[in-house]
N, C-alpha and C positions, 0 to 999 in steps of 0.2 A: 504494500500500500504506500502510495506516494504522499508526501506532506502537501496538504492543500489548504485552501482558504477556510474550509469548514472546520478543520482541526484548530486553526488559529482562532477563529471566531468563537468556538466552543470554550477555549481557555479564557478568552476575554469576557465572555458572558458569565462564566463561573466567577471570575474575579469581581465583575460588576455586581452580581447578585450578592456575594458575600459582603462587599462594602455597603450596599444599600441596607441589608439587614442589620449590620453593625451600626450604621448611622441612625436607624430607626429603633435600635435597642430591641430587636426581635430575636428570639432564640427558639430552637437551635438553627443557626445559619446553614447547616449542612443540607437541610431540606430545600432551601432556595437554590443551592448549588446543584442538587440532583434534578430539580425542576428545570434549571437552565440547560442541563445536558440533554434531557428528554425533549425540550422545546426547540432545539436548534434544528431547523428544517432546510432542505436543499433549495427551496425557492421562497421568495418573499410572499407570494400568494398563499403558499402552503403554511408559512409561518403565521400569517394573519388568521387563516381558518383554524389552525391548530390552537392559537391563542383564544379564539372565541369558543371553540369546542371544549377546551380545558376549563374555561370559566364556567361553562354549563355543567360539565360532569363533576368538577371539583365542588361546586356548590351543592349539587345533589349528593355527592359522596359525603361531604361534611355534615349535611343535614341528617342523612341516614345514620352516619356514625354517632352523631350526638344522641339521636333517638335510641339506637341500639346500645350505646354506652350507658344510658340511664336505665334502660330496661334489663339489660343482660350483663352489665358491668364490663370488665375488660378481660374476662376469662379467654384463654386461647381458642376454645371452641366457638365462643361468641364472635371473636374477631374473624375466624375462618368463615363462619356462616355469613357474616356481614359482607365479607369480600366477595363471596359467591353471589349474593344478591346484587351488589354493585356491578359486578361483571355482567350479570344477566341484563341489568338495566342499560348499561353502556352498549351492549350488543343489540338490544331491542331498539334503541334510538340511533343505531348505526354510528357509534362513536368508538369503535374498537381500538383505534390508535391512541386513545386517551386513557386506556385502562391502567397502564403501568403507573403513571403519575397520580391518577385518582386513588389508586389503592394505597400509595404512600401517604396521601392525605387521610384516608380512612383509618389506617393503622395508627398514625400519629394522633388523631383525634380520640380514638378509642383507648389510647394509652392512659388518658386522663378520665376515663369512665364517662365521657360525654359532657364535660363542662363547657358551657357556651363560650366563656372568655378564652379558654384554651383552644377550642375549635376555631374561633375567629383568628387567633394568633397563628395557628398552623395554616389556615386558609390564606391569610395575607402573605405568609412566607412563600407559599407555593406560587401565588400570583406574582410576587416580586421576581422569582426565578424565571417564570415564563415571560414576563415583561422584559426582563434584562436580555433574554435570548432574542426576542423579537426586535428590540432596539438595535442590538449589535448586528443582527442579520441585515437590517435595513441600512445602517449607517457605515458599517465596516465591510468593504469589498462586497457590495450587494451582488447576489448571484444573478447571472445572466444565462439561463439554461439554453436559450435558442442560439446565442452566440457560441456557447461552449459546444453545443451539439454540432454546429457547422464546422467549427475548428477541428473537432475530433473526427468528423467525416473526412476531412482533408488528410489528417495524419493517418487514419486507417486506410485510406486509399493508397497512400504512399507505401504502406506495408504490403498491401495486396499487389501493387504494381511491381515491387521488387520480386516477390515470390512468383508471380505469374510470368514475368519476363525471363526468369531463370529456371522455371520448373522443368521444361523439356530439355533445354540446352545443358542443364546440369552443371552450370558454371559455379554456382555458389557452394560453399562448403556445407557438408551435411549437417554439422553441428549448428552452423549459423542458420541454415534453412529451418531446422526444427525449432530453434529459439524464436525466429521471426514468425513461424507459423503459430506457435503458442501465444506470442504477443498479439498476433492478429485476432485469434479467437477471443482473447481477453478484451481487446478493443471493441469487438463486435458486441460482446456481452455488456460492456460498459455503455455502449451506444444504445443498446436495447433498454437498459435501465433509464437512461436520460430521456429516451423517447416516451417511455411509459409515464415519466413525470410530466412531460409536456401534454400528453394526452389526458392524464388525470386532471391537470389544472384546467384544461379547456372544458372537459365534461362537467366539472363542478360549477362552471360559470353559467349563469342563466342565459346569457346572450353573448356567446363568443363571436368575435368579429369575423366577417367573411374572409379577410386576409389571413387571419390566424388559422382558420379551417383549411384554407387553400394551402398554406405552408405545411400544415401537418400531413396532408396527403403526399406532398412531394418528399417530406422528410421520411415518411414511412417507406416510400419506394426506394429512396437512397439507401436506407438500412437493408431492405430486402435484396437490393442489387449487390451490395457488399457481401452479404451472407452467401448469396449464390456464387459469387466469385471465389469466396473461401472454399466452398464445396468443390469448385473446379480444381483448385490447387490440391485438395485432399484426394480427389479422384485420380489425378495424374500420379500422385505419389503411390496410391494403393493399387492402381490397375494398369497404368501405362508402362511403367518400367519392367514389371514381371513379364510383359509380352515381348515376343521376338519382333524386333523393329529393324527398319532400314534407314539409311541416311535421308532418303526421300520422305519417309513418314515423319521423322523427327523435324525435318524442315517444314513439312505441311502443318503440323500441330503448332510448331513454334511461331510461324508466321500468323496463324489464325489467332493465337493468344495475344500476340503483339498488336494485331489490328483491333482486337476487342478492348484491350486495356487502354489503347490510344483513344478509342471511341469513348470509353468511360471517362477518361480525362477531359475530352472535348465537351462532354455533356456537363460535367461539373464546372468547367470554366464558363460555359454558356449560362449556367444558373447564377454564377457570380457576376455576370455582366461584363466579363473581361474580353469577350470576343466581338468582332464586328457583326452587325445585324444580318449580313448576307450569309447564306449557308455555304458550307465548304463542299464543293463538288467532288473532291477527292476522297471524302469520307462517307462511304456508303456501306453500312454494316449489313444490310439485307443482301446486297450483291456479294459481299465477302462470304456470308453464310452459305449462299447458294453455291458459290465456287468451292467452298470447303466441303459441302455435302457431296457435290459431284465427284470431287477428287477422292474423297473417302470411299464412295461407292465403287469407283474404278479400282482403287487399291484393294479393297476387301474381296472383290470378285477374282482378283488374281492370286489371292492367298489360299493356302491349304491349311486345314486345321481350324481350331477355335479362334474366333475373333471377338468373343463376347466382351472381353475386358476393354478392347478399343471402342466397342459400341457404347459401353457405359460412360467412358470418358467423353466421347462425342456427344452423348445425350446431355451430360452436364454442361458442356460448352454451349449446346443449343439452348438450354434453359437459361444460362447466363445471358446469352444474346437476347433472348425474349425479354428478360427483365430490363436489360439496357434499353431496348426499344421503348418499353413502357415508360421508363424514366425520362427518356428523351422527349416523348410526346407530352408528358406532364410538365417538364421544364419549359417546353415551347409554349404551352398554354399559360403557364405562370408568367413567362416573359411578355407574351402578347397582351395579357390582361393588365400587366403592370404598365405597359406603354400606352395602351388605349383607354384604360379606365373602365373597360367593359367586363362584365362577368362572363367567363367562358364556361364550358361544360362542367368544370370542376365544382361550381357552386351547388350542383345537384348531388355531389358525392358526399356522403357522410363518412368521415374517417373511421368511425367505430364499426361500420358495416362493410367497409371497403375490402374487397378480396382480390387476390392476385394469383 
């Protein structure tokens, strides 16, 4: 795990929470520190919704704990039963992500057998910790998930490009290849998590903007295309090299992968607006795919024995090309709508129900 802004901000939030509780003479300050750790979220919108949700569930939890403490005292079995009730309520009102910190408040309140002044003290301490985390998240290196997602798309593509351009030629050292492949898989997993955050944020909003919905469709296809490219690299490693090959076959696959990764790069540059508006006539993936399919058919007809492994690799390459074409069409719609201000076909697509 790399050192990041969220680690730094968590430490700052804990420090701020401890200082605020000391300033207000509230004890024990450790509850505020725990609340700050729980409340540090990856996006500002998620931090705000978490803050509101915690206010709701902590209020309910404290009230239940006071009532249970007065009726059942602070016996361990009473505390356990109260925690079960609070968990059920949080799940019922769809606030499952607030359960951990709410239970901390419940246990702390029941420790004093439900005294109101004690309950208020613990509740305020928890709110201070949540508030400290929210303020730090907003003011200190505020998260920009969309910018981070696009930046990581570029770095992940660079990893994919290296692997794909050297997969068949076998120029890269095997140890380096495996390290890069493992890093690529980790990057795609991280991108998936970031995309899920973007999608979750949008779905929680009552009226997400048209632009955000359109972007989300493109982002999802970017992620899907990178994933399919990674599968091509894996297929080459598992099925291509164990097959008897000729120099002509190596050249055929190498040229096809080179064309596809170049096309992938072209589409990403087009998305960023770094290319001239006119199309590049020399870059025709459909024509390249047809030529590759024809050449593969001729080669396989001349071979004796099993060619199943080569067929598997060719199928993965074809699937990658299909995803590239879809990405290119979406990027063109995105660019056209951005220049003209008109809503293209994408406004009728719901990212949640979109399939590829």
